[in-house]
N, C-alpha and C positions, 0 to 999 in steps of 0.2 A: 474551522469545522470543532471547535468547544467537546464538545461530552459528542460524538459523532468521533474524532479521532480514532479511541480501542479499543473498538470495536468494528471499524476498519481497516487498522494495523496490524487484525488478527487473521486476515481475510487478505492480502497479501501472499502472495508465490513469485519468488524469483527465478527465470529461464531463457533461454535463447534458444534465438529466433535465429530465421535469412528470410527477410523480405524480397517475396519477388513482385510485390507487383504493391501500391496502395492507391489512394481512392482520398477524396478530401470530404473531410464530413461536422461541423461545431456544431456544440452541444453543447448551449449554450447558458445552462439552468435552468432549462423549457417543467425541467419535472419536481424539480424541488420548491416545497413549501413555503410559502409567502419568510418566514422567521431566517430559514434558513439561506434561501434570496436574500434579504438586505444584512444581513453580517457580512456573506463573498460582495454582495458592491460595494459598504461601510470597506473593507478590507484594503478593497481596488482602488478607491476611492475617480476621482473626474477621469480618466481618460480612454482613449480609443476601445478597449475592450469593456469596460462596466457598458458606454455606453451604446454600443450593441447589443449587448446583454437586456439592455431593460426598452429598446424595441426590439425587439425577439416575442422579451415577456406582456407588452403586449396586445 
């Protein structure tokens, strides 16, 4: 996450919640800049998640 870490960390809020329902959704980096997306994929290496992210981005 590089330089983004400090800015994002300032907005982290701790809370407790009771889950009454769940629905799976996948955000695989579609909204990331090309640079950030490349950094994420580099950190993941070659695995199923990284391949899925590449497929969804294309």
